[in-house]
BAFI-3210 file (N, C-alpha, C; in Angstrom, 3 decimals, decimal comma, padded with zeros to 6 digits):
// residues 145
n [1|2|3|4|5|6|7|8|9|10|11|12|13|14|15|16|17|18|19|20|21|22|23|24|25|26|27|28|29|30|31|32|33|34|35|36|37|38|39|40|41|42|43|44|45|46|47|48|49|50|51|52|53|54|55|56|57|58|59|60|61|62|63|64|65|66|67|68|69|70|71|72|73|74|75|76|77|78|79|80|81|82|83|84|85|86|87|88|89|90|91|92|93|94|95|96|97|98|99|100|101|102|103|104|105|106|107|108|109|110|111|112|113|114|115|116|117|118|119|120|121|122|123|124|125|126|127|128|129|130|131|132|133|134|135|136|137|138|139|140|141|142|143|144|145]
n.u [-058,917|-058,907|-057,900|-057,997|-056,121|-052,732|-051,121|-052,425|-053,550|-054,967|-057,760|-056,955|-054,126|-053,933|-054,871|-052,861|-050,782|-051,606|-051,504|-048,767|-047,597|-048,599|-047,573|-044,801|-044,349|-045,522|-045,588|-043,001|-041,323|-042,081|-042,647|-040,482|-040,249|-038,823|-038,170|-039,485|-040,535|-041,463|-041,946|-042,324|-043,308|-045,937|-047,225|-046,598|-047,925|-049,990|-051,364|-054,380|-055,088|-056,781|-059,747|-060,323|-057,791|-056,482|-058,010|-057,659|-054,883|-054,692|-056,306|-054,814|-052,502|-053,529|-054,317|-051,791|-050,690|-052,398|-051,674|-049,016|-049,472|-051,006|-049,101|-047,600|-046,375|-047,263|-044,868|-043,413|-044,437|-043,059|-040,567|-037,973|-037,802|-036,313|-037,739|-038,274|-036,111|-036,781|-036,585|-038,531|-040,977|-042,616|-045,315|-045,620|-045,239|-047,493|-049,532|-048,862|-049,530|-052,288|-053,204|-052,365|-053,856|-056,400|-056,335|-055,881|-058,063|-060,151|-059,548|-060,001|-062,751|-063,736|-062,931|-064,391|-067,037|-067,126|-066,964|-069,116|-071,666|-074,248|-073,975|-072,297|-072,756|-073,118|-074,755|-078,220|-080,817|-082,762|-085,571|-084,465|-081,867|-078,587|-078,174|-076,283|-075,787|-074,564|-071,981|-068,375|-068,084|-070,459|-072,592|-075,755|-075,995|-076,751|-079,045|-079,553|-082,683]
n.v [016,771|015,699|013,245|010,010|009,471|010,285|008,423|007,688|008,381|011,222|011,727|013,577|013,308|010,687|010,981|012,627|010,813|008,667|009,896|010,501|007,935|006,580|008,251|007,987|005,202|004,523|006,755|007,798|005,497|003,490|004,974|006,722|009,420|012,150|011,370|012,946|012,676|013,283|011,334|011,243|013,774|013,606|012,360|013,969|016,335|018,699|021,102|022,161|021,308|022,556|020,795|020,746|021,120|018,791|016,820|017,620|017,216|014,435|013,547|014,552|013,056|010,465|010,754|011,108|008,609|006,980|007,760|006,803|004,019|003,481|003,666|001,400|-001,752|-005,247|-006,680|-004,911|-005,255|-007,280|-006,289|-005,027|-002,882|-000,664|000,392|002,382|001,038|-001,577|-004,351|-004,899|-006,218|-004,449|-005,122|-006,051|-003,617|-002,215|-003,794|-003,409|-000,690|-000,742|-002,451|-000,973|001,384|000,306|-000,591|001,835|003,317|001,963|002,634|005,401|005,475|004,259|006,160|008,390|007,474|007,084|009,682|011,021|009,376|009,301|010,501|009,148|006,972|004,373|002,598|001,842|-000,303|-001,945|-003,592|-005,771|-005,832|-004,456|-001,136|001,140|004,413|006,854|007,822|008,355|011,087|012,188|012,033|010,728|007,337|005,440|002,933|-000,287|-001,577]
n.w [042,856|045,273|047,631|049,065|051,061|051,980|050,768|048,520|045,139|043,446|041,194|039,296|039,421|038,478|035,854|034,782|035,017|033,356|030,835|030,758|030,901|028,581|026,600|027,059|026,683|024,166|022,257|022,538|023,210|021,324|019,004|018,729|019,439|021,356|024,775|027,348|029,801|033,182|035,491|038,313|038,866|037,994|040,075|042,217|041,831|043,266|043,281|041,860|038,490|035,717|034,677|031,940|030,854|031,703|030,371|027,697|027,454|027,823|025,679|023,505|023,811|023,365|020,717|019,544|020,195|018,701|016,132|016,015|016,363|014,090|012,145|012,262|011,076|010,647|011,060|012,615|015,165|016,381|016,745|018,892|021,766|024,154|026,974|029,720|030,872|030,315|028,238|025,627|023,290|020,628|020,590|023,233|024,553|023,709|024,846|027,524|027,914|027,391|029,464|031,662|031,372|031,754|034,441|035,907|035,038|036,247|038,913|038,808|038,255|040,592|042,546|041,642|041,893|044,640|045,513|044,252|044,142|042,970|040,540|038,843|036,512|034,148|032,815|032,273|033,342|031,040|030,242|031,600|030,669|030,470|029,351|027,587|028,798|027,884|025,585|025,817|025,371|026,142|024,391|023,423|022,812|019,820|019,777|018,495|017,531]
ca.u [-057,599|-059,064|-057,317|-058,437|-055,042|-051,501|-050,524|-053,259|-053,538|-056,234|-058,121|-056,075|-052,808|-054,042|-054,967|-051,503|-049,992|-051,988|-050,945|-047,312|-047,249|-048,876|-046,628|-043,471|-044,265|-045,897|-045,145|-041,534|-040,690|-042,355|-042,614|-039,184|-040,235|-038,014|-038,813|-039,291|-041,418|-041,060|-042,954|-042,604|-044,124|-047,339|-047,755|-046,326|-048,810|-051,023|-052,176|-055,337|-054,955|-058,166|-060,217|-060,175|-056,374|-056,196|-058,665|-056,967|-053,573|-054,898|-056,802|-053,696|-051,640|-054,186|-054,207|-050,406|-050,560|-053,118|-050,840|-047,898|-049,969|-051,449|-047,927|-046,901|-046,656|-047,252|-043,490|-042,969|-044,919|-042,069|-039,298|-037,728|-037,505|-036,008|-038,611|-038,122|-035,092|-037,336|-036,426|-039,846|-041,403|-043,611|-046,599|-045,627|-045,417|-048,913|-050,304|-048,581|-050,310|-053,707|-053,428|-052,140|-055,040|-057,530|-056,213|-056,078|-059,442|-060,944|-059,322|-060,673|-064,192|-063,996|-062,827|-065,503|-068,267|-067,062|-067,187|-070,433|-072,264|-075,459|-073,662|-071,450|-073,499|-072,825|-075,814|-079,542|-081,390|-083,937|-086,092|-083,555|-080,566|-077,888|-078,130|-075,356|-076,447|-073,938|-070,589|-067,367|-068,229|-071,760|-073,644|-076,600|-075,686|-077,843|-079,192|-080,377|-083,945]
ca.v [016,628|015,049|011,911|009,366|009,597|010,763|007,336|007,458|009,427|011,838|011,505|014,433|012,656|009,506|011,435|013,019|009,589|007,929|010,604|010,331|006,549|006,282|009,023|007,405|003,841|004,385|007,863|007,840|004,187|002,804|005,913|007,375|010,827|012,339|011,026|014,072|012,419|013,390|010,464|011,604|015,001|013,223|011,997|015,051|017,473|018,917|022,257|021,723|021,613|022,548|019,560|020,853|020,934|017,365|016,067|017,970|016,553|013,005|013,353|014,768|011,879|009,338|011,048|010,802|007,153|006,443|008,019|005,855|002,661|003,374|003,602|000,127|-002,911|-006,467|-007,038|-004,003|-005,718|-008,200|-005,593|-004,803|-001,533|-000,549|001,432|002,361|000,009|-002,897|-004,796|-005,440|-006,082|-003,387|-005,671|-006,018|-002,216|-001,883|-004,476|-002,738|000,556|-001,114|-002,951|000,146|002,236|-000,403|-000,573|003,173|003,742|001,407|003,458|006,683|005,243|004,034|007,447|009,243|006,945|007,334|011,108|011,436|008,103|009,449|011,111|008,287|005,797|004,074|001,799|001,681|-001,602|-001,827|-004,936|-006,749|-005,809|-003,174|-000,307|002,250|005,712|007,822|007,494|009,107|012,529|012,627|011,907|009,566|006,373|004,887|001,522|-001,007|-002,083]
ca.w [043,463|046,572|047,713|050,304|052,031|051,351|049,987|047,337|044,126|043,062|039,798|038,504|039,338|037,624|034,467|034,385|034,939|032,156|029,677|030,786|030,608|027,169|025,778|027,188|026,146|022,758|021,410|022,597|023,176|020,060|017,878|018,607|019,865|022,565|026,052|028,266|030,928|034,579|036,104|039,705|038,873|037,814|041,383|043,166|041,556|044,286|042,878|040,837|037,069|035,210|034,058|030,485|030,556|031,878|029,291|026,450|027,460|027,608|024,313|022,588|023,928|022,690|019,287|019,167|020,280|017,552|014,948|016,042|016,135|012,697|011,263|012,456|010,234|011,466|011,429|013,683|016,466|016,953|016,974|020,314|022,230|025,581|027,514|031,181|031,140|030,028|026,859|025,279|021,901|020,435|021,027|024,701|024,953|023,495|025,892|028,801|027,996|027,489|030,835|032,571|031,246|032,351|035,902|036,459|034,753|037,340|040,100|038,597|038,408|042,009|043,249|041,237|042,497|046,084|045,727|043,768|043,736|042,164|039,238|038,019|036,037|032,752|032,221|032,852|033,014|030,179|029,995|032,176|030,010|030,627|028,154|027,748|028,947|026,978|025,315|026,562|025,198|026,602|023,388|023,607|021,756|019,036|020,091|017,530|018,084]
c.u [-057,689|-058,441|-057,736|-057,413|-053,780|-050,805|-051,281|-053,148|-054,928|-056,538|-057,225|-054,693|-052,858|-054,166|-053,611|-050,641|-050,330|-051,424|-049,428|-046,888|-047,449|-047,899|-045,236|-043,376|-044,548|-045,317|-043,624|-040,922|-040,871|-042,144|-041,337|-039,146|-039,355|-038,819|-038,486|-040,117|-040,724|-042,124|-043,315|-043,477|-045,607|-047,990|-047,590|-047,263|-049,899|-051,919|-053,114|-054,965|-056,381|-058,517|-060,028|-058,718|-055,996|-056,767|-057,979|-055,622|-053,728|-055,384|-055,690|-052,748|-052,241|-054,153|-052,806|-050,141|-051,216|-052,299|-049,681|-048,382|-050,393|-050,279|-047,209|-047,317|-046,708|-045,847|-042,966|-043,343|-043,924|-040,725|-039,190|-037,405|-037,095|-036,782|-038,582|-037,178|-035,617|-037,143|-037,705|-040,054|-042,394|-044,980|-046,698|-045,824|-046,873|-049,764|-050,074|-049,464|-051,799|-054,035|-053,333|-053,340|-056,233|-057,491|-056,510|-057,467|-060,371|-060,777|-060,050|-062,172|-064,542|-063,947|-064,001|-066,813|-068,282|-067,386|-068,604|-071,198|-073,490|-075,183|-072,870|-072,211|-073,186|-073,971|-077,113|-080,008|-082,672|-084,371|-085,116|-082,171|-079,895|-077,846|-077,263|-076,122|-075,892|-072,512|-069,669|-067,584|-069,638|-072,869|-074,458|-076,328|-076,945|-077,886|-080,026|-081,617|-084,069]
c.v [016,044|013,658|011,302|009,473|009,976|009,684|007,048|008,626|009,990|011,458|012,350|013,833|011,455|009,887|011,899|011,784|008,778|008,576|010,406|008,930|006,221|007,018|008,376|006,054|003,772|005,502|007,936|006,462|003,444|003,745|006,689|008,851|010,965|012,004|012,127|013,888|012,641|012,642|010,901|012,850|014,694|012,925|013,112|016,244|017,568|020,094|021,817|022,211|021,572|021,247|019,617|020,644|019,457|016,543|016,354|017,254|015,064|012,740|013,566|013,580|010,703|009,532|010,726|009,299|006,521|006,610|007,028|004,446|002,453|003,228|002,258|-000,911|-004,142|-006,868|-006,161|-004,521|-006,641|-007,523|-005,213|-003,339|-001,629|000,664|001,311|001,228|-001,418|-003,197|-005,532|-005,389|-004,925|-003,883|-005,691|-004,596|-001,799|-002,525|-003,841|-001,501|000,251|-001,573|-001,825|001,087|001,598|-000,322|000,807|003,736|003,196|002,201|004,796|006,529|005,044|005,342|008,358|008,774|007,168|008,784|011,542|010,216|008,234|009,994|010,206|007,001|005,608|003,366|001,972|000,276|-001,368|-003,235|-006,015|-006,793|-004,459|-002,432|000,911|003,564|006,708|007,393|008,449|010,610|013,027|012,564|010,666|008,583|005,942|003,395|000,844|-001,553|-003,566]
c.w [044,859|046,501|049,042|051,424|051,267|050,511|048,692|046,375|043,916|041,619|038,894|038,333|038,396|036,150|033,947|034,146|033,684|030,898|029,619|030,393|029,134|026,251|025,852|026,473|024,645|021,897|021,374|022,378|021,872|018,878|017,703|018,949|021,103|023,824|027,051|029,543|032,266|035,375|037,522|039,798|038,703|039,164|042,408|042,989|042,632|043,922|041,758|039,439|036,522|034,487|032,547|030,065|030,657|030,724|027,958|026,353|027,169|026,180|023,287|022,618|023,177|021,176|018,773|019,194|019,051|016,274|014,882|015,723|014,686|011,729|011,327|011,415|011,131|011,910|012,561|015,066|017,158|017,209|018,442|020,577|023,692|026,072|029,024|031,608|030,947|028,543|026,469|023,771|021,829|020,896|022,550|025,213|024,809|024,578|027,257|028,946|028,118|028,910|031,847|032,568|031,948|033,876|036,475|036,143|035,832|038,626|039,990|038,801|039,877|042,792|042,914|041,869|044,002|046,392|045,349|043,241|042,837|040,771|038,320|037,704|034,561|032,048|032,988|032,494|032,225|029,808|030,463|031,554|030,222|029,300|028,446|027,800|027,943|026,713|026,060|026,489|025,514|025,574|023,700|022,476|021,013|019,327|019,028|018,216|017,837]
res [w|a|r|p|n|e|s|s|n|s|i|g|n|l|l|l|h|l|a|g|n|a|r|q|w|i|v|s|g|v|g|g|a|p|d|v|r|d|r|q|a|e|f|d|q|r|a|p|v|p|v|t|t|l|i|d|r|l|e|q|t|i|s|d|v|d|r|v|l|a|s|l|t|p|a|d|l|h|s|r|r|v|i|q|a|h|d|v|t|v|l|e|a|v|y|h|v|v|e|h|f|s|m|h|t|g|q|i|i|l|l|a|k|a|d|q|p|d|r|v|r|f|y|d|m|v|d|g|h|p|q|l|i|a|d|v|h|g|r|t|p|i|h|p|r]
***
């Protein structure tokens, strides 16, 4: 929940925000579930929320997003939705969430590396080539020889 300054977000705030954004744009906006998002609360949160709670919330959101996306047909991608007062196609909504996740994931990585530079690593160099250390859940990946 540390933040570089009052104008910046903490990793916890960004995780809340990613879950809120994906749920609003895909689960609600594309999938039709009720939109109950309180966007400002994602940024106003200051009291620490346990890491397990944050991860569970984000994983549940991604599971719900996956369910909605799996139900779409190619024709659905061209249909229009109004999400956050924006008239977009379903495909535009999907791209918005992908781009949004990418940007904030970069911020999270930067904050984590600034706080604990020796603990945040994704690759080792092996014979001059980057090799993934572990996947998202900490399992050692299988590398083809």
